[in-house]
Each structure stands twice: as C-alpha cells, then as structure tokens.
N, C-alpha and C positions, 0 to 999 in steps of 0.2 A: 538779302544787300547785294551780295553779290556776284548774284545771275541779271539783276537787273542793271549793275554797269554792264557787266561783261555784254549783255543784249543791246546795249547803248552804245559800244565801242563799234561791235563790228556792224551797225548802221551807217555810222561814221568813215567806214575803210580803217577805221585804228585798230594799230595791235594793242592785246588789253594783257596788262599783268599787273596784279597787285602792290601796291608801293610796299617795301622792303619796309620792313618793320624794323624796328629797337632790338637790339639785341638781348633788352632787359626780359627779366622772368616774372612772370608776376603770380603770385599765389593768391586768386579773389576769394577773401571771404567777407569783402563789407562794400555797402553799398556805394554805384555809380562818383557821387560827388566824391568821396571820401579818398575815393582810389585816388583819383585826377587830379588831388592837392596834394596826395603822398608823390604823385610820380614828378612833381614840379619840386619836389625839395629834395631829392635822396638823388645821387651818386650813385648807391650801389647797386649791383648786379641781381641782388634777389633782394625781393620785397616781402616781408609777411606783415600782412593786413589778416587781422580778425582773429579768433580762436583759433588756434592748431587742435585740432580734433584727436590728433595724433599724440599730444602730449598726453601723459598720464597722470593722473590727482598721485598726489600722494595718500596715502588713507593713514587716517588715524589710529593713531597705537590702541593695542587694545588694552586695556587693563585687564588685570587678572582679578580682580571684581566684580568685571562683566559677568550678565546673569549669564549660563550657558544653556544651552533646550534641554529639552525634558530626556531622559535615557526610554529605552526600550522597557523596558522593566515597568518605572513607573506608567507610561500611556496605556502600556496593554491594562495592567494591574487597576487602571481608574476606571476604563473600558468593562471589564471582566465589572466589579463591582458592580457598576451603573447596569448592566445588561443581566447578572445574577439576583441583585438584593435592593435596589434602587426602584423605590416605586413610579414609577414614571410612567407613561401609555404610550413611550418607545426605546430604541433600540440603537444602538452605534456602531458602525459596523465597525471591528474589529480592526480590518486591511484597509478602509477607506473608511476614514471615521469621518470627513467632511464637518469640522465643528463647526464653520462659520454659520453653514446652512443652519444649525439648530440651536445656533446662539450658546456651544459650550464652551468651558473652561475649566483646568484644573483649578482651584482656588486653591493658593497659602494658605494655613491655617496664621504658623509664626510667616508672616511676610518676608518674602526674598531680600529686602532691604535692609532687614535686622539681622537676618543670617547674614548678608555680605559685612553687616560695620562689625557683628562681634566676632566676627573673624578676624576681621585685619585688627581691632583692638588688639587679639589674643595676638597674630601674625606681628605686627609691630611693635611689641614690648611696651602695651599697654596694662591696661586693666584685663587682665583675663577671666576672672571671675563669671560675668556675661554668659563666655565662650564654656567651660562649663556646665551651668547651669543651663545653656541651651543643649550640647549635645545628651546630658544625662537625660535633657524630656523625650527628646527623640525617643533615646534608646530602652526609656521606660514606657512609650507610647508604642512603640512600633512592635517590642516584644509581646504589648496587652493586644495587639491587633491581630497578628499572628492567631498568636492563643485562640481568638476569637473565630475565629475564619475556623482553623484545625476543630474547637467542637462545634460546631455548624455542619464542617464535612463529617464528621463522626456521626451530628444527629440523622443527617440526610440519609447515609448509610443504614443507620439500624435503623430506622423507620420505612426504609423501603421507598425513595424517595426517585424520581426518574433518574434514568441512565446521564440525562442530557444535562440534566440541572446540577449531580454529582461529579462531574466533569468539567462542568464548566467550575466549581468551585475547586476543585483539583489545581487545573489551569491557574484562577487568583492565587490561590495558597503558594505556588511557585514564586511565580512574578512577584508576589509580596514577599516572600525569601527570601527570593533574586536579589532584591533591590535593603531590605535590611542586613543580610551580609555583605552587600559590598558597602553598605556605610559604613561597617563598626570594622572592613577592612581599609576601608581607604582613610579610617578617623586614626585608628595603629598606626597605619603608616607617617600620616604627617604627626603624630604626637611622639612617635619615634626618630623623625626627621624632619625637620620647619624647613624642610628648603620650599620653594614657590609652589615647583613643582608640583607636591604632595597635595600643598592646598590647594591648587586649582582643583586637583583632582578628588578632594577631598571638599569642595564647593559646588563641585558637579552633582556627585551625589545628596548631597545636602540640599537642592536644589529639587532634588527627585522622591524626599525620602517619603514611602509610599503609605505613611500615615502621616504625615504634613499633607499630601495631596492626593488623598486615596480616593475620590470620586470626583463628579463632575456637576457642574452649576450654573446657572445664567451666566453670561459675561457680560455683555452691554446692560447696562440696569443696576446691575448689583458688584459681580466680580472688578470691574476696570474700575470704578468710582472707589472698588475700598480700599484699594490700591494697597500704600503702604502700613492701613493700620492693620489690627491682628483681627483676625476675620474666624470666628468663633465657629463651633457646628454641635447642636443640641437634635438629640431624640428621646421621645418618651420614655418616660424611666418605669421600668417593671416592679420596681419594688416604694416608690413613693406616691402616698397618698394621692385622692383626687383635689384637687384645691377647688374653692367656694365654685367656680366657672361650671362644676364638673368632670374636668378635664385632669388628666396625671399630670404630674410638675414634669416638667424638663430635666433630665441629667448631661454634662458636657459628654461628648466624643473621647475617645481615648486620647487624641493631639493636643485639646481644647483641655479637658482635664488637668493633661501635663506641664501644659503653658500658665495655667493658673497658679496650679500647686508648687510649680518650681522655678518659673520667673520671676521678676521684681519688677519693677515701676520703670528704673532705668532701662532696661533691656529691650525695649520697646521705644521704639521712635512717636508712636502716633497715637497711642494707647487702641484703644478697642473701639470696634465699629460701631456707632449708634445711629439712629434715624432723627430729626426733632424734637421727638418725644420720649426721647434718653432709650428706646425700644433697643437691644441687640440683631444688629442684622444678620442672623445666619449664611451662609456658606448657599444656603437653597433658597435665599432671598425671604426666608418666613422673617416674621417679625417676632422677637421673644422679650416678654414684658421680666424685668426683676421678681413680680408675684410668686410664677411658672417657676422658679429655682430655690434650691433649698437656701438656709442661712449660712448654709460650709461655704456651697460655692459662690454665695454674694458676697461673703464675707471678703475671698477670692478675689470675685470682680470688682472690688474697691477698694484694691491694692494698687490698681491702675488707671492713668487717667483716660478718659473718653474722646473719642473723634466724631464728632457729627458729619454726618454725609450728606452735606442737599442735593449732590445729585440723583441719589438713590430710585433706584424705581422701583415698585411692591407690587407694578404690573408685567414689569420685563418677563417676555415669553419663554418658555425653554421648550426646544423641540421642534419650533419654526422660529424663518428666516425673522430678526428683528430689523423693525424698521423704526426708524422714528419719527417719533410726531412732533 
C-alpha cells in the first residue's frame, strides 16, 4: 500500500511523505473492527486490547493430598517383576518403559483415593482407626512379599538356574526391600512428628509401596475404569483342591489378602471392583468367580460393598497399543 502511494506521487511530481500518525501506542491483539471502536472512545496513550500473553496465570495451589508420582524403586520393581516372573509374551524396557505403547499401568490394590482419605482423617484429627488398619495391612503384605522373593531367589540359586534370572531376582529383591524400608522410615517419622511435610513424605511412599503396586496390568479397559475401587489380584492356589471345573481354586496375592483380612467396609470408599455378573475384576483383567475362592476368602469379601464397572473391557489388549473401538 505504501509503495503504491509513493509511485503515484512521483508521477504527479508531488513530494510524498506518509502522514504523521497519532502518538497513540496500540497493542493489537483483537480484530480491526474492535480496535477502531476502542480508538474512538479512549483518551489513553496506551490501549491494551485482547489477552496479554505475558500475563502469567495464577497456579492452582497444590493440595498435600494430591497423588504423587511413583518412586524409582516402585517403577523398577514392577518392571523387574513383570520381566522375571510375569507370564506375558513381551518385556518392558527397564530404562525406557514406553508404557503407553503396551497399554500398561501399575494398578493399585488399595486405591490412592482411599490411601489419601484414611491419611487425611488421621492427620486432621478424625478417626485414626482406618489409617492404622491400612498401615498394618501394608506392613504385613510388604514383609510377606519380600520373604517370597527371598525364597524364590534361594531356590533359583540352589537349583542352578541361569545367572540372568538370578541377577534379575536379586535386583527385584533390592528394589522391593528399598520400597519397604522407605515406607517404614516415612511412617515412623510421621507418627513421631505429625507435620505436614512428614505426612506428604509418607503419602509418597504409600502411593509407591511395592506390595500395593507390584506389577503391571492393562491400563485402558481395566485399570482406568476401575479407578477408585479396590482392585484385587488372585493366583492359582498350590494347596486348594481342584474345583468342579477341574481347575485349582484361587488365592489372594499378599496385598489383596491383607486388604480383605484387615480393612473394614468403612475404610474403602467404592468397594471391590466387579463386572455385571458380579465376578471380581482382577488387576490383569481376568474375571474371578466367587466359586473359585475358599469359604474363608468369600467371607472376607462379603464384608465389603462391590462396585460394578460397566466400562470394563475383558478384551483390552496388553502388550500392544490400545485402540478404542
């Protein structure tokens, strides 16, 4: 536009100089029509139109009960368990896990929501009985799990298993023991001095406790929809007699057993995750019928409410990228 005006002026032998504009400074962040309206109605030397991108939004204050990230010991322990003992057709890279690519997540047995709520009641002067039942469950399950790994390691050594398997089991034992000891230290510090900083440190270790998040399972379709419900895990029992179907009954894993035996109905906010037919949704996505459990385990389960998870997907892939249909 400017060059066109200048050339026209030259042809007419006229001098050309752009007309002097107002000393008004315009910060232009809005459409022209809006700018024109503002210019007509203002006497200010500087007009701010639209959003000032340099203005920093106020950050939402973080709550001490917000869920923390997993610790390194927790993540490494889960990967080592998956690669060493998990019966899956794929491995997870210890350095670069790429969990999204294999639709994997560390499923909590006792949900983070309940860990935070029970701690909050204790910290803010409410009923502390649930908090003490929870920590007792964690300590029992953690001790039992560390003992199981130790026994397995000794069995591998005595039977002359491969060095690779023995080394992986040693690393798993170290990570699980670190997680357990860090939890014990954080709990003792918090019980000795109930400051908010000690509580936050305890919650970080509780969220990452090796027995409560010991392995990996399908995220989309299984872990995500279960969310705040209790997510139990079962394994084939070595001692139980075969059921009418010809298969051995199932027994709860250490943390699942500790939850069922030590917590009460009021300690969990959403109950135990089940499908539409009332079968328990395990952390692996397998459905566990009550008929496959012992009378003792069934009695413990009966203490709790159940939560029907309608969005549970029994065919959710594990080991390949999840694609919603």
